[in-house]
C-alpha positions in Angstrom: -4.0 -103.6 -59.4 -2.9 -101.7 -61.7 0.4 -102.9 -63.7 3.0 -100.5 -64.7 5.2 -102.8 -66.3 8.4 -104.8 -65.0 11.2 -105.5 -66.6 12.1 -109.5 -65.1 16.0 -109.2 -65.4 18.2 -107.1 -63.4 17.2 -106.5 -60.2 13.5 -105.0 -59.1 13.7 -102.3 -61.1 10.9 -101.3 -63.4 9.9 -100.0 -66.2 6.5 -97.4 -66.4 5.7 -94.3 -67.7 6.1 -91.1 -65.3 2.9 -90.2 -63.0 2.4 -86.4 -64.8 -0.9 -84.7 -63.4 -0.7 -86.0 -60.1 -2.7 -89.2 -59.7 -3.5 -89.8 -63.2 -2.1 -92.8 -64.6 -1.1 -93.0 -68.8 -3.1 -95.3 -70.7 -0.8 -98.6 -71.5 -0.8 -100.3 -74.7 -1.4 -103.5 -72.9 -3.4 -104.6 -70.0 -2.6 -107.4 -67.5 -5.3 -109.5 -66.2 -5.6 -111.3 -63.2 -7.7 -113.9 -62.6 -10.2 -113.5 -59.4 -9.2 -115.7 -56.6 -12.2 -117.4 -55.1 -13.5 -115.6 -52.1 -11.8 -117.3 -49.3 -12.1 -118.9 -46.3 -12.4 -117.7 -42.9 -8.7 -117.3 -42.0 -7.1 -119.0 -39.5 -3.5 -117.6 -38.8 -0.8 -120.0 -36.4 2.5 -119.1 -35.5 5.3 -121.5 -36.9 5.4 -124.3 -34.0 2.8 -123.5 -32.0 5.0 -120.8 -30.4 3.2 -119.0 -28.0 3.9 -115.0 -27.8 5.8 -113.5 -24.7 4.4 -111.0 -22.6 6.1 -108.4 -23.8 5.3 -109.2 -27.4 1.4 -110.0 -26.3 1.4 -106.3 -25.6 2.7 -105.1 -28.4 -0.4 -107.8 -30.6 -2.7 -105.8 -28.7 -1.3 -102.4 -29.8 -1.7 -103.5 -33.0 -4.6 -104.5 -33.3 -6.4 -101.7 -31.3 -4.7 -99.6 -34.2 -6.4 -101.4 -36.7 -9.6 -101.2 -35.4 -9.1 -97.5 -35.0 -12.1 -95.9 -36.4 -10.6 -93.0 -37.7 -8.6 -93.1 -41.6 -5.5 -94.2 -42.4 -3.2 -94.0 -39.4 0.4 -95.0 -38.9 2.3 -97.3 -36.6 5.8 -97.9 -36.2 6.8 -101.3 -34.2 10.4 -101.0 -33.0 12.5 -103.9 -31.6 15.4 -105.3 -32.0 16.4 -108.3 -34.1 14.9 -111.4 -33.3 12.4 -109.8 -31.5 9.4 -111.1 -33.3 8.7 -108.1 -34.7 6.7 -110.5 -38.3 4.9 -112.2 -36.4 4.2 -109.6 -33.9 1.8 -108.3 -37.5 0.2 -111.7 -37.7 -3.3 -111.0 -35.4 -3.6 -107.3 -37.3 -3.1 -109.3 -40.6 -5.3 -112.0 -39.8 -7.7 -109.6 -38.8 -7.7 -107.3 -41.7 -8.4 -110.2 -43.9 -11.4 -111.9 -42.0 -12.7 -108.9 -42.8 -12.6 -109.2 -46.7 -9.5 -106.9 -47.3 -6.0 -106.7 -48.8 -3.4 -106.6 -47.8 0.5 -106.2 -48.6 3.2 -106.8 -47.1 6.5 -104.7 -48.4 10.0 -105.1 -47.8 12.9 -102.7 -49.9 15.2 -105.8 -49.5 14.4 -109.0 -52.2 15.7 -111.9 -49.8 13.7 -110.5 -46.9 10.3 -111.2 -49.7 11.7 -114.3 -50.7 11.9 -115.4 -46.6 8.7 -113.6 -45.5 6.3 -115.8 -48.0 6.6 -119.0 -46.9 6.4 -117.8 -43.4 3.0 -115.8 -45.1 2.0 -119.1 -46.8 2.2 -121.2 -43.9 0.8 -119.1 -41.9 -2.7 -118.1 -43.7 -2.8 -120.7 -46.4 -1.0 -120.3 -49.6 -4.7 -120.0 -51.7 -4.2 -116.6 -50.2 -0.7 -115.5 -50.6 2.0 -114.5 -53.8 4.9 -112.6 -53.9 6.7 -110.7 -56.4 10.3 -109.5 -57.0 12.8 -108.8 -59.5 12.7 -112.1 -62.3 9.2 -113.6 -60.4 6.6 -112.4 -63.0 3.7 -111.3 -62.3 1.5 -113.8 -60.1 -1.8 -115.2 -62.2 -4.5 -114.5 -60.0 -5.3 -112.4 -57.4 -4.7 -112.6 -53.2 -5.3 -111.1 -50.5 -2.2 -111.1 -49.2 1.1 -110.0 -51.3 3.7 -110.3 -50.5 6.4 -107.6 -52.6 9.8 -105.6 -53.3 9.2 -102.1 -53.0 9.6 -101.2 -56.3 7.3 -104.0 -57.5 4.4 -101.8 -55.4 5.2 -99.4 -57.5 2.6 -101.7 -59.7 -0.2 -101.0 -57.1 -2.5 -98.4 -57.0 -5.0 -97.8 -53.7 -5.6 -101.2 -53.8 -4.4 -102.5 -50.2 -6.3 -101.8 -46.5 -3.2 -102.3 -44.4 0.6 -102.2 -45.9 3.0 -103.6 -43.8 6.9 -102.2 -44.7 9.8 -104.0 -43.0 13.2 -103.4 -43.1 12.2 -99.5 -44.1 15.4 -98.7 -43.9 17.4 -100.4 -45.7 18.8 -99.4 -49.2 17.3 -97.9 -51.3 14.1 -96.8 -49.3 14.7 -93.8 -47.0 16.5 -92.0 -50.0 14.2 -92.6 -52.9 10.8 -90.5 -53.3 9.7 -92.7 -55.8 9.6 -95.7 -52.9 8.3 -93.7 -50.7 5.6 -92.4 -52.5 4.9 -96.1 -53.9 4.1 -97.4 -50.7 1.7 -94.3 -49.9 0.0 -94.7 -53.2 -0.7 -98.5 -53.0 -2.8 -98.7 -49.5 -6.4 -97.2 -50.2 -6.9 -93.5 -48.8 -8.4 -94.9 -45.4 -5.4 -98.1 -45.0 -3.3 -98.0 -42.4 0.5 -98.5 -42.9 2.4 -100.4 -39.9 6.5 -100.1 -39.9 8.5 -103.2 -38.5 12.5 -102.5 -38.0 15.0 -102.0 -35.6 16.9 -98.8 -36.4 14.6 -96.3 -37.2 15.6 -93.9 -40.2 15.5 -90.2 -39.6 12.3 -89.6 -41.2 10.9 -92.3 -39.2 11.5 -90.5 -36.1 10.9 -87.1 -37.7 7.0 -88.4 -37.8 7.1 -89.7 -34.4 8.5 -86.4 -33.3 5.2 -84.9 -35.0 2.9 -87.3 -33.6 2.3 -88.6 -36.8 3.0 -91.9 -35.9 1.8 -93.8 -33.2 5.4 -95.8 -31.6 5.3 -99.6 -30.2 7.9 -100.7 -28.8 
């Protein structure tokens, strides 16, 4: 990951130099090095309490897996379901399959409380040695991990780093109106990486992409 610096005080704001020439990143005066994580054991994901998927959830799981296995590079998918419908857990099989291929996954949200809530669930399902979380005030992880939970402000640290990006509650403030955060999430994934939106209330920009057939939809 490329780090552009972060302020550990005052929320999730970060201090960085502007991107001046498209994908050009200014040189840093100080570098941050992370210890490379050891090769993880094969991923064995599980739902908390061994909960089984309901038939509608299983259909959504299979659609997401099909989306992830598509040979064409890139792609975006919208998982649209009511609060409490299990959107997070529905994404777990796709996350597990991506990790099993030796790839990296980002679970992002504009809300700090969502990151604090999802990080333990990811650790319980995929192993603490595989996961980490960054948000305003958390500091930088000491080692590289294949599965990261982060606020969208902290996602600005990364460039073409993740093969799968899951964005939860992309309708939450301040993400919808922030071109900077949209750009950061797009640039965090690899050029051929997949992007999944999880939400109960799709925003106008999400639905606009759906109407233009740029986004697969799972309800």
